[in-house]
N, C-alpha and C positions, 0 to 999 in steps of 0.2 A: 403467446411466443413473443420473445423480444425481436426487435427488427433485425439486429445484427445476426443472430443465428438463422433467422428466416431467409435473410439475403444469402447467407453463406450456403444454406441448403439448396436454395433455388440455383445458385450459380454451379454447385456440384452436379446438380441433375442435368443442367444445360451442357456442362462440359462432358458428362458421361454420354448423353445423347449424341453429341457431335462426335465424340470419339468412335461410338458404335456405328454411326452413319459413315464416317470415313473409313472404318475397317472394312466395310463391305465393298468398297471400291477398289479396282485394281491400281497398283501404284508402281511406277517405274522411275529409275534414277538415270538421269542424263550426265555423262561425264564430258566436261569440256577442258580444252587445253588452256584457257585463260578466261578472265572475266569479261571479255568482249566476244568470245567465239559463239555465244549463244544468240547474238543479235540476228543471225541469219535464220534462225529456227523459229521465229515468232509464230509463223502460220502452223508449224507443227504442234505448238503448244495450244493454239485455238482449236485444232481438230481433237487433240486429246481431251481438252476440257469439254467440248461439245459431245464427245463420245463417253463421258463420265469416267475418264481415267485421271488419276492424280499423278503428279510428277514432282520430282525434286531435281535440283541442278548442283552439281559438284564442280567447283572450278579449281583446276590444278594451279597451285602456287609454286611448283617445282616438281621434280620427279618423285620426291619422297614426302611432299606435303600438299594439302589441298584445303579448300574451304567449302563447308556444307552450311549454308546460312552464316551465322556468326561463330560457328564452331570450327576451329582449326583441327584437321585431322593429319596425323603423321604415321608413316610406316613403322612396323616393328623392326627393331635391330636384332642382331644374332643373340638370342637368349634374353633379350630385354624388350620393353615397350617404351617408346618415347612419349611421355605424357604432355603434350602441348596444351591440351585442354581436358580437364578432368570430366567434363560432360560430353566430350566427343568420342564416338565409337572408333575402334580401330578399323582400317580398310577391310580387313577379313570378315568383320562383323556386319558391315553395311548391307550386303545382299540379303541378309535375314529379314529385313524390313521391307523388302521390295519383291514384286512379282518377276521383274525383269530388269536387265541393265542395258542401256543404250549408249554406245560409243560412236559418235559421228565420225571421229577420226582417230586412227591408230597409226603409229609409226613403226618402222622396222625393228627398233629396240625393244618396245613393249610387246610387239607381236612375237618376237623371238623368245622372250622370257615366258610369256603366257603359253606358247606352243610347247615349251620344254618343261612346264610346271614350276618355273622359278619365280621367286618374288623379288622384293627389293624396291619396287616402285608402286605407287598408288594404283595405277591402271592394272599392272600385273597381278597384284594381290586381290583386287576386286574381281578380275576376270577368273583367277584360280578359285576363289570362294564361290562365285556364282555358278560356275560349271560343276563344281563338286556338289553343290546344293541342287543341281538340275533346275536352276533358274534360267529363263531363256536370256540370251545375249545376242543383241543386234548390233552389227558393226558396219559403218559406211564402207561400201565397196569401191566407190569411185574416188579414191584418195591416193595422194602421191607417195606416202610412206615416209615422209619427212616431217618432223615436228614444225609447228608454226614458228617457234622461236629459231630453229635451225634455218628455216627458209629465209628468215629475216637477216640472220647472221651471214649465211653463206651466199645470199643473193641468188638463189637458184630454186626452181619449183619442182624439179624432178630428180629422181635417183639415177644413176647410171645403170645401163642395162644389167651388168652382173648383179647389182643390188636390187634391181626389179625382179629378176628371177628368184633371188633369195626371199625377197618379201613375199611373192606369190606362193612360194613353197610353204612359208610360215602361215599364210592365210589358209591354205589347203589343210595344214595340220590343225589349226584352230577350228576349222569347219568339221574335221574328223573328231574333234573333242566335244562338239556340240555347239559351237558358235555359229551364228547365221550371218550372212552378208547381204546388204540391200543398198541400192543407190541412196545417197544422203537425202535426196528429195522425196524419197518414198519411205523413210524410216518410220515416220508417224503412222502411215497407213499400215506398215508391217506390224507396229506395236498394237494398234486397234485390232488387227487380225489375230495376233497371238493372245490377246486378252479376251477375245470373243465378244468384244463390244461392237455395237453397231450405231452409226450416226443416221437417224432418220431425218430426211429432209423432204419438204413439199415436192411432189412430182417424182419421188424416188420409187423404185420397185423393189420388191424383196424376192430373192432367189429361194429355191426350194430348201436350201440349207439355213435360211434365215438370215443371210447376209444382206445388208442394204446395198443397193447398187445405184447411187446417185448418177444422173445422167450428166455426162460431161459434153464439151463441144464436139460436134461431129457425130454424137450418138454413141461414143465409146463409154464404157463403164470404168469407174475409178477404183473398183475393188481390187484387193491384192491377190485373191486367188479364187476365181469363179470358173466353173467348167460346165459344159453341156456336151452330151454325147450325140453323134451323128450316126452315119451308117457304121456297120459292124467293122471293127478294126480301126476306127478313127474317133478322135475326141476333139473338142474345140475349147480352147482356153481363152477366157475373156478378160482376165486380169491384166494388170500392167507390169507385173514382176513375176517371172517364172522361176521358182526356187527348186533346188534339189530335193527338199523335203516333199514338196508337192508332187514332183515326178516319181519319187519312190512310193508315195502313198497311192497315186493313180495306177502305176504299173503293178503294184501289189494287189489292188482290188480289181483291176481289169488288165490281166496279162496279155490279152489277145490284141490290145492296142498297138497299132504299127505306124500310125500317122497322127501327128498332133498339129491341129490348125491353130495358129496364133493370130491375134488381132493386130492391126497395124500400130506400130510403136511399142509393141510388147518387148520388155527387156528380159533377156535370158541370162541368168547368172552363170558364171564359167562352170561351177560345179554341176548345175543342172544340164548344161550342154554336154559335159563329160558322161553324165548318167544316161542322158537319152541316146548318146552314141553307144554306151555299153549295153543298153537295152534294145538296140537296133530299132529306134523309133525315129521316123523321118519327120522333119519339121517343115511346115508349109505356112506361109503368111497369107492371110485372107486379103483380097483386094478391096 
């Protein structure tokens, strides 16, 4: 065999092996407002890498254009597609390649578009596509609702109260469509939980469900959703973020639960609080 065909054959085999290995790992897409917004999420990417989860980052160049690596992606216009890069997918196609979409920060404009099923921006089109395809969508909950560019231009950090109420309504509508909200600092943990990945560390213990529970300062666990049952009618939640999805699952499997004991520092999402009230489940924080 000649050297050149042999090298080509070896390279092809290596590439195929790498692609097969990559295909087995969960993969998520992070949407950032601009090319510097990702700098605060370095720890998130370390956690994802250690948990065997691949990720890509999409940087918005404007409302209708963005960058994925070296490929420029633009929204579709009415009845046409703007081809800025012949190798770049359209925003609607992007979620096909990922298990989930992570949006650390969404604004009132894109939340309104996505909640109403409208398109026209990169975020709105990706959200629409991901929700239609039943891919998980995680959005930062502790966000002002103003774009980073708008905050710089208007020199303000918060929306006025009428807009805050409007923004909260759009968030509830997005949650009803299947999107989930979590504090920005817990988005990576939520991704690990959604992908079913575990990060094994020395000194960590494993719960009955197989979820790794690394010990944090003060003996608290850093898992996203861990539970243990106590006396009849009570349950103990040991995670850091209580979501509406978890509450619904727990109340469906154990409808007799009337009291939920939370660990110190546990964050309860607004939707989870509403659902607990609806299910008549009292909340008590452990000392």
